[in-house]
C-alpha positions as CSV (number, residue, x, y, z in Angstrom):
1,M,-151.3,70.7,-12.8
2,E,-154.9,69.6,-12.5
3,K,-157.5,71.1,-14.7
4,K,-160.8,69.7,-13.7
5,V,-163.0,69.1,-16.8
6,E,-166.7,69.1,-17.1
7,G,-168.1,65.6,-16.3
8,I,-169.4,63.3,-13.7
9,Y,-167.1,62.4,-10.7
10,D,-169.7,60.8,-8.4
11,G,-171.8,58.5,-10.5
12,F,-174.1,57.1,-7.9
13,K,-175.0,60.5,-6.6
14,E,-175.4,62.2,-10.0
15,L,-176.8,59.3,-12.1
16,G,-178.2,56.7,-9.8
17,T,-177.5,53.0,-9.4
18,G,-179.4,51.9,-12.6
19,K,-177.4,54.1,-15.0
20,M,-174.2,53.2,-13.3
21,M,-174.9,49.5,-13.8
22,V,-175.5,50.2,-17.5
23,L,-172.3,52.2,-17.8
24,G,-170.4,49.4,-16.1
25,L,-171.8,46.9,-18.6
26,Q,-170.8,49.2,-21.5
27,H,-167.2,49.1,-20.2
28,V,-167.3,45.3,-20.3
29,F,-168.3,45.4,-24.0
30,A,-165.6,48.0,-24.7
31,M,-162.9,45.7,-23.3
32,F,-164.4,42.4,-24.2
33,G,-163.1,42.0,-27.8
34,A,-159.4,42.7,-27.0
35,T,-159.5,40.8,-23.6
36,V,-160.9,37.6,-25.1
37,L,-158.7,37.8,-28.2
38,V,-155.5,37.3,-26.1
39,P,-156.5,33.9,-24.8
40,L,-157.7,33.0,-28.3
41,L,-154.3,33.8,-29.7
42,T,-152.3,32.1,-26.9
43,G,-154.5,29.1,-26.1
44,L,-155.4,30.2,-22.6
45,S,-158.9,29.9,-21.2
46,V,-161.3,32.8,-22.0
47,A,-163.2,32.2,-18.7
48,V,-160.0,32.4,-16.6
49,T,-158.9,35.5,-18.5
50,L,-162.2,37.3,-17.8
51,F,-162.1,36.3,-14.1
52,C,-158.5,37.6,-13.9
53,A,-159.3,40.9,-15.6
54,G,-162.1,41.4,-13.1
55,I,-160.0,40.6,-10.0
56,A,-157.1,42.7,-11.2
57,T,-159.3,45.7,-11.8
58,I,-160.8,45.4,-8.3
59,W,-157.3,45.2,-6.8
60,F,-156.2,48.3,-8.9
61,F,-159.4,50.2,-7.8
62,L,-158.4,49.5,-4.1
63,I,-154.7,50.1,-4.2
64,T,-155.0,53.4,-6.1
65,K,-157.3,54.7,-3.3
66,Q,-160.4,54.5,-5.6
67,K,-159.1,57.5,-7.6
68,V,-158.2,56.2,-11.1
69,P,-160.9,55.0,-13.6
70,V,-158.9,52.2,-15.2
71,F,-159.9,48.7,-16.4
72,L,-157.2,46.1,-16.5
73,G,-157.6,43.7,-19.4
74,S,-155.3,41.2,-21.0
75,S,-152.2,42.7,-22.6
76,F,-151.1,42.3,-26.2
77,A,-147.5,43.3,-25.3
78,F,-146.7,39.8,-24.1
79,L,-148.0,37.9,-27.2
80,G,-144.4,37.6,-28.5
81,A,-143.3,36.2,-25.1
82,F,-146.2,33.6,-25.3
83,A,-145.2,32.7,-28.8
84,S,-141.5,32.4,-27.8
85,V,-142.2,30.2,-24.8
86,A,-145.1,28.0,-25.9
87,N,-145.5,28.4,-29.6
88,G,-148.9,26.7,-29.6
89,D,-147.8,23.8,-27.3
90,M,-150.5,23.7,-24.5
91,A,-148.1,21.7,-22.3
92,L,-145.8,24.7,-22.2
93,L,-148.4,27.3,-21.3
94,P,-147.9,26.9,-17.5
95,Y,-144.3,28.0,-18.0
96,A,-145.6,31.1,-19.9
97,T,-148.0,31.9,-17.0
98,L,-145.1,31.5,-14.6
99,G,-143.4,34.1,-16.7
100,V,-146.5,36.3,-16.3
101,M,-146.2,36.0,-12.6
102,F,-142.6,37.2,-12.6
103,A,-143.4,40.0,-15.1
104,G,-145.9,41.3,-12.5
105,F,-143.1,41.1,-9.8
106,G,-141.1,43.3,-12.2
107,Y,-143.7,46.0,-11.9
108,V,-143.4,45.7,-8.1
109,V,-139.7,46.2,-8.3
110,L,-140.1,49.3,-10.5
111,A,-142.7,50.7,-8.1
112,V,-140.3,50.3,-5.2
113,L,-137.5,52.0,-7.3
114,F,-139.8,54.8,-8.1
115,G,-140.5,55.2,-4.4
116,I,-136.8,55.3,-3.5
117,F,-135.2,57.1,-6.4
118,G,-138.1,58.9,-8.1
119,P,-139.3,58.3,-11.6
120,K,-136.8,60.5,-13.5
121,K,-133.7,58.6,-12.4
122,V,-135.3,55.2,-13.1
123,M,-136.8,56.1,-16.4
124,K,-133.4,57.1,-17.8
125,L,-132.7,53.3,-18.2
126,F,-135.8,52.9,-20.4
127,P,-135.9,55.9,-22.8
128,P,-138.0,55.8,-26.0
129,V,-135.0,54.9,-28.1
130,V,-134.9,51.6,-26.2
131,T,-138.6,50.9,-25.6
132,G,-139.8,52.0,-29.1
133,P,-137.7,49.4,-31.0
134,I,-138.6,46.7,-28.6
135,I,-142.3,47.3,-29.2
136,I,-141.6,47.3,-33.0
137,L,-139.9,43.9,-32.5
138,I,-142.8,42.4,-30.8
139,G,-145.0,43.0,-33.9
140,L,-142.3,41.9,-36.3
141,I,-141.6,38.7,-34.5
142,L,-145.3,37.8,-34.3
143,A,-145.9,38.6,-38.0
144,P,-145.3,35.0,-39.2
145,V,-147.7,33.6,-36.6
146,G,-150.5,35.8,-37.9
147,I,-149.9,34.9,-41.5
148,S,-149.7,31.2,-40.7
149,S,-153.0,31.3,-38.8
150,A,-154.7,33.3,-41.5
151,S,-153.5,30.9,-44.2
152,G,-156.0,28.2,-43.2
153,N,-158.8,30.2,-44.9
154,W,-157.6,33.5,-46.5
155,I,-161.2,34.3,-47.5
156,L,-162.4,34.7,-43.9
157,A,-159.1,36.3,-42.9
158,I,-159.4,39.0,-45.6
159,I,-163.0,39.6,-44.8
160,A,-162.1,40.2,-41.1
161,I,-159.3,42.6,-42.1
162,A,-161.5,44.5,-44.5
163,I,-164.2,44.9,-41.8
164,I,-161.7,46.1,-39.3
165,I,-160.3,48.7,-41.7
166,S,-163.7,49.9,-42.8
167,V,-165.0,50.3,-39.3
168,N,-161.9,52.0,-38.1
169,L,-162.0,54.5,-41.0
170,F,-165.7,55.1,-41.4
171,G,-167.4,53.8,-38.2
172,K,-169.1,56.2,-35.8
173,G,-170.0,56.2,-32.1
174,M,-169.6,52.9,-30.3
175,L,-168.6,51.1,-33.5
176,K,-165.5,53.3,-33.8
177,I,-164.0,51.8,-30.6
178,I,-164.8,48.1,-31.3
179,P,-163.4,47.5,-34.8
180,I,-161.7,44.3,-33.8
181,L,-164.9,42.9,-32.4
182,C,-166.8,43.9,-35.6
183,G,-164.1,42.2,-37.7
184,I,-164.3,38.9,-35.7
185,F,-168.1,38.6,-35.6
186,G,-168.7,40.0,-39.1
187,A,-166.4,37.4,-40.6
188,Y,-167.8,34.8,-38.3
189,I,-171.4,35.4,-39.4
190,I,-170.3,35.0,-43.0
191,G,-168.5,31.8,-42.1
192,V,-171.6,30.5,-40.3
193,I,-173.8,31.2,-43.4
194,V,-171.3,29.4,-45.7
195,S,-171.1,26.4,-43.3
196,L,-174.9,26.1,-43.1
197,L,-175.3,26.3,-46.9
198,S,-172.3,24.2,-48.0
199,G,-171.5,22.0,-45.1
200,N,-167.9,23.3,-44.9
201,A,-167.4,22.2,-48.5
202,L,-167.0,25.5,-50.3
203,F,-163.6,25.6,-52.0
204,G,-162.5,22.8,-49.7
205,L,-161.6,25.2,-47.0
206,P,-162.4,25.0,-43.2
207,W,-165.2,27.4,-42.2
208,V,-167.0,27.2,-38.9
209,D,-166.9,24.1,-36.7
210,F,-169.7,23.9,-34.1
211,S,-168.3,20.9,-32.2
212,A,-167.0,23.1,-29.4
213,L,-170.7,23.7,-28.4
214,Q,-171.4,20.0,-27.8
215,G,-171.7,19.2,-24.1
216,A,-171.3,22.8,-23.1
217,T,-173.1,23.7,-19.9
218,I,-174.6,27.1,-19.0
219,F,-172.5,27.6,-15.9
220,R,-169.0,26.3,-14.9
221,V,-166.2,27.3,-12.6
222,P,-163.4,28.7,-14.7
223,P,-160.6,26.0,-15.2
224,F,-158.0,27.8,-13.1
225,M,-155.6,24.8,-13.0
226,D,-155.5,24.0,-16.7
227,Y,-152.5,26.4,-17.4
228,S,-151.6,27.7,-14.0
229,P,-148.0,27.4,-12.7
230,M,-149.6,25.9,-9.6
231,R,-149.7,22.7,-11.6
232,F,-146.0,22.4,-10.7
233,V,-146.7,23.0,-7.0
234,F,-149.4,20.3,-6.8
235,G,-147.5,17.8,-8.8
236,L,-149.8,17.9,-11.8
237,Q,-146.9,18.6,-14.2
238,T,-143.2,18.1,-13.9
239,F,-141.2,21.3,-13.5
240,D,-138.3,21.7,-16.0
241,P,-136.0,24.6,-15.0
242,T,-134.4,24.7,-18.4
243,I,-137.8,25.8,-19.8
244,A,-138.9,27.9,-16.8
245,W,-136.1,30.3,-16.4
246,P,-135.8,31.4,-20.1
247,A,-139.5,31.9,-20.0
248,V,-139.2,34.1,-16.9
249,I,-136.4,36.1,-18.4
250,T,-138.4,36.6,-21.6
251,F,-141.5,37.8,-19.8
252,V,-139.6,40.1,-17.5
253,V,-137.8,41.7,-20.4
254,V,-141.1,42.4,-22.3
255,A,-142.5,43.8,-19.0
256,V,-140.1,46.7,-19.4
257,A,-141.9,47.9,-22.5
258,A,-145.3,47.2,-20.9
259,M,-144.3,49.3,-17.8
260,V,-143.5,52.3,-20.1
261,E,-146.8,51.8,-21.8
262,H,-148.5,51.8,-18.4
263,I,-147.0,55.2,-17.5
264,G,-148.3,56.6,-20.8
265,D,-151.7,55.2,-20.2
266,I,-151.8,56.7,-16.7
267,C,-150.9,60.1,-18.2
268,A,-153.7,59.6,-20.9
269,I,-156.4,58.8,-18.4
270,G,-155.3,61.7,-16.2
271,A,-155.5,64.1,-19.1
272,T,-159.0,62.8,-19.9
273,C,-160.2,63.3,-16.3
274,G,-158.3,66.6,-15.8
275,K,-156.2,65.1,-13.0
276,N,-152.5,64.3,-12.5
277,F,-152.6,60.7,-11.4
278,I,-148.8,60.6,-11.7
279,A,-148.8,62.8,-8.6
280,D,-151.8,61.4,-6.8
281,P,-152.2,58.5,-6.2
282,G,-148.8,58.2,-7.8
283,L,-146.9,55.8,-10.1
284,T,-145.9,53.6,-7.2
285,R,-149.5,52.7,-6.5
286,T,-150.6,52.4,-10.1
287,L,-147.6,50.1,-10.9
288,L,-148.4,48.0,-7.8
289,G,-152.0,47.8,-9.0
290,D,-151.0,46.7,-12.5
291,G,-148.1,44.4,-11.4
292,I,-149.8,42.5,-8.6
293,G,-152.9,42.2,-10.7
294,T,-150.7,40.6,-13.4
295,S,-149.0,38.3,-10.9
296,I,-152.4,37.1,-9.6
297,A,-153.6,36.5,-13.2
298,G,-150.4,34.4,-13.9
299,A,-150.9,32.4,-10.8
300,L,-154.5,31.5,-11.8
301,G,-153.4,30.6,-15.4
302,G,-154.4,33.8,-17.1
303,P,-152.5,36.3,-19.3
304,S,-150.8,39.5,-18.1
305,N,-153.0,42.6,-17.6
306,T,-152.6,46.2,-18.8
307,T,-154.5,49.5,-18.5
308,Y,-157.0,49.5,-21.3
309,S,-157.1,52.4,-23.7
310,E,-160.5,51.1,-25.0
311,N,-162.0,52.0,-21.6
312,T,-160.2,55.3,-21.5
313,G,-162.0,56.0,-24.8
314,V,-165.3,55.2,-23.2
315,V,-164.5,57.5,-20.3
316,A,-163.7,60.3,-22.6
317,L,-166.9,59.6,-24.6
318,T,-169.3,59.4,-21.7
319,R,-167.5,62.0,-19.4
320,V,-168.2,59.7,-16.5
321,Y,-164.9,59.9,-14.5
322,D,-166.0,58.0,-11.4
323,P,-163.7,55.0,-10.8
324,K,-166.6,53.1,-9.3
325,V,-167.9,52.4,-12.8
326,M,-164.8,50.3,-13.4
327,F,-165.5,48.4,-10.2
328,I,-169.0,47.5,-11.5
329,A,-167.5,46.5,-14.9
330,A,-165.0,44.2,-13.0
331,L,-167.9,42.5,-11.2
332,F,-169.7,41.9,-14.5
333,A,-166.5,40.4,-16.0
334,I,-166.2,38.0,-13.1
335,A,-169.8,37.0,-13.5
336,F,-169.4,36.4,-17.2
337,S,-166.4,34.1,-16.5
338,F,-168.7,31.5,-15.0
339,I,-170.9,31.3,-18.1
340,N,-169.5,28.2,-19.8
341,I,-171.6,28.5,-23.0
342,L,-169.9,31.8,-23.7
343,D,-166.5,30.2,-23.5
344,A,-167.6,27.4,-25.8
345,F,-169.1,29.8,-28.3
346,I,-165.9,31.8,-28.6
347,N,-164.0,28.5,-29.3
348,T,-166.1,28.0,-32.4
349,I,-164.5,31.1,-34.1
350,P,-162.3,29.8,-36.9
351,W,-158.6,30.2,-36.4
352,S,-158.2,31.9,-39.8
353,I,-160.4,34.8,-38.6
354,I,-158.2,35.2,-35.6
355,G,-155.2,35.1,-38.0
356,G,-156.7,37.9,-40.0
357,V,-157.3,40.0,-37.0
358,S,-153.7,39.2,-35.8
359,V,-152.3,40.5,-39.0
360,V,-153.8,43.9,-38.2
361,L,-153.0,43.8,-34.5
362,Y,-149.4,42.7,-34.9
363,G,-148.8,45.5,-37.5
364,M,-150.4,47.9,-35.1
365,I,-148.0,46.8,-32.3
366,S,-145.1,47.7,-34.5
367,A,-146.7,50.9,-35.5
368,T,-147.1,51.8,-31.8
369,G,-143.4,51.4,-31.4
370,I,-142.8,53.7,-34.3
371,R,-145.3,56.2,-32.8
372,T,-143.4,56.0,-29.5
373,I,-140.2,57.0,-31.2
374,V,-141.9,59.8,-33.2
375,E,-143.9,61.3,-30.4
376,N,-140.9,61.5,-28.1
377,Q,-138.9,63.1,-30.9
378,V,-136.0,60.7,-30.8
379,D,-133.1,62.4,-32.6
380,F,-131.7,60.1,-35.3
381,K,-129.2,62.7,-36.4
382,N,-127.5,61.5,-33.2
383,M,-125.5,58.5,-34.2
384,R,-125.7,56.9,-30.7
385,N,-129.5,56.7,-31.1
386,I,-129.1,55.0,-34.5
387,L,-126.7,52.5,-33.0
388,V,-129.0,51.7,-30.1
389,M,-131.9,51.1,-32.3
390,A,-129.9,49.1,-34.9
391,L,-128.5,46.7,-32.4
392,I,-131.9,46.2,-30.8
393,L,-133.6,45.3,-34.1
394,V,-130.8,43.1,-35.4
395,C,-130.4,41.2,-32.1
396,G,-134.2,40.8,-31.8
397,L,-134.7,39.3,-35.3
398,G,-131.4,37.4,-35.3
399,F,-131.6,35.7,-32.0
400,N,-135.3,35.0,-32.5
401,A,-134.2,32.7,-35.4
402,A,-131.2,31.4,-33.5
403,P,-131.7,31.7,-29.7
404,L,-128.6,32.5,-27.5
405,Q,-127.6,29.5,-25.4
406,I,-126.0,30.3,-22.0
407,G,-125.5,26.9,-20.3
408,P,-129.0,25.5,-19.9
409,L,-130.7,28.8,-20.6
410,S,-132.0,29.7,-24.1
411,L,-132.6,33.4,-24.6
412,G,-134.9,34.4,-27.5
413,G,-134.8,37.6,-29.6
414,L,-136.8,39.8,-27.4
415,A,-134.8,39.0,-24.2
416,V,-131.4,39.5,-25.9
417,A,-132.6,42.7,-27.7
418,A,-133.9,44.3,-24.5
419,I,-130.8,43.5,-22.5
420,V,-128.5,44.8,-25.3
421,G,-130.6,47.9,-25.7
422,V,-130.6,48.9,-22.0
423,V,-126.9,48.2,-21.6
424,I,-125.8,49.9,-24.8
425,N,-128.0,53.0,-24.0
426,A,-126.6,53.1,-20.5
427,I,-122.9,53.1,-21.5
428,L,-122.9,55.2,-24.6
429,P,-122.4,59.0,-24.1
430,G,-124.9,61.6,-25.3
431,K,-128.1,60.5,-23.6
432,D,-130.7,63.3,-24.1
433,Y,-133.9,61.8,-22.6
434,E,-135.7,63.4,-19.6
435,F,-138.8,61.8,-18.1
436,D,-141.7,64.3,-17.7
437,S,-143.6,63.5,-14.5
438,T,-146.2,66.2,-15.3
439,C,-147.4,64.3,-18.4
440,D,-147.2,67.6,-20.4
């Protein structure tokens, strides 16, 4: 059921070009902190990530018949997959982006299945009792990475964490929706002051290193080939199938949880705008928008994309429901990707600050998994649900420490846990989940 809410549905007619440009720029600032944080955590290029986010958003705008006000920014759901495949080794990042490409193809397959069988039958394979624990696992598996990064300078890490918590609890207006950005730059400013006053000598800890700014130009074409799987095609790097196929499997498995998140986000933006986007333009189109946008990003050497709740928050705040404002934001993101000095500046942010932010984010990922279970009222009085969740968690953590070897393939914890979860849930009797296509 559509319940049209009070707001602006035709921005250029009701507000004019100038205000629409400002609103588009505001959406860029809303997505910026989270979008650039993913390449910082994975080692990918910030410039390429911004470019891919812009291109993916434009594609989504077109494939959904210009009806859904969504911005596609880089996804945190795949951080565990990046850590599993590359673990900080830049030479392995092209294999990770190959996995991103195939994860996007997974969205396409699901979109086709939705078109053939309908969402209710397909979603029976991925109920909250499966997807919730998988999301919990992503955060738990990443936890050591966040702690390790923060340990370089716990002072800066704790400052970043404290700012994020304070802004999240007590911030108002625009600050309320950018706590991560506040945490990063608040801690960064303190780090810069310490560096200028002590020359990185205080307590013998690393503070801020400005060397990344040396030789930086104002404009530069994003380095698309640095971590793109196209490096294999053009002979810039030797292809190793024993690394590639486990990477693909890992990313496709994580995509299952991301697809379910996508459906929830489409419901959320529909409720915000007073429209049922599940019905029109339909999940087939939104999944194609998200999936092909992700595959394009992977091919260019960028991270996977996802519908951004930060921008949904801005839509709710401004009550501007016109999807064209996202198209404008996408153009700004593409333009910013060519500003090299911006990329260089971001690379001066100390890794310990990113670690502190990661501690919060990875915990939030696990908390999101718990929320998925709670909000969908998974019945843990039912022993079959306990067994499904128990096997997912133990397999995820266990095989993350000791990957499963199947011939030349090595499957990590997330891949094994997801496969076990889907299979066990499918064969055990007593399934009680029904997908609600009305988003009620």
